[in-house]
N, C-alpha and C positions, 0 to 999 in steps of 0.2 A: 665140042657134047659136052653136056652136063645143065645147062640153064632150061632147055628144054626138056629133059627128063625130070627136074624138078618142079616146072610149071605144069606139066604134067600130072605128079604126084598129086600137088595140091587138087586139082583137078577130079582128078579120079578119087580123092580120098572126099572132096567134099561132096560129090556126088551119092558116095557111101552114105557120108552121114545125113544125107538129106532122103534117103530111100526109106519109107513108108515100110517099116519092115514086117508086121501084120498084113500089108496088100502085095509084098512082092510075093511075085512067084519062084518058084523052082529056077528057071530058067532066068530071071534077071537077076539071084540072087548068085546061082555060078558067074554068069559073065560078071557081076559085080569084081566075084571073089580071082577070076582068072584076072581084071583089068588090074588090081589090086595085086597078086602076086606079079605079074609084067613089071608094074610098078618098082616094088620094092625090090627085083632082080637089077633093074634098070640104074636104078639107083645105089645101088651096090658096085655094078661097073665103074658109075663117077666118081665115088669113094675108093675103089682101088686105082684110080687114073693117078687121082689126085695125091694118092700116096698117103692119104689119113690127114690134108694139110689142117 
């Protein structure tokens, strides 16, 4: 565990940055926010498991 979450975080962040905000629907924004929240939680678990190495 760890490498997958880090790669997923990179992908979700890139997708979020690439989203044209003026053209995004409420549904798109909610889905992106949910993905970012999930990814932050996963990364925090990785940090906790590694003990802050």
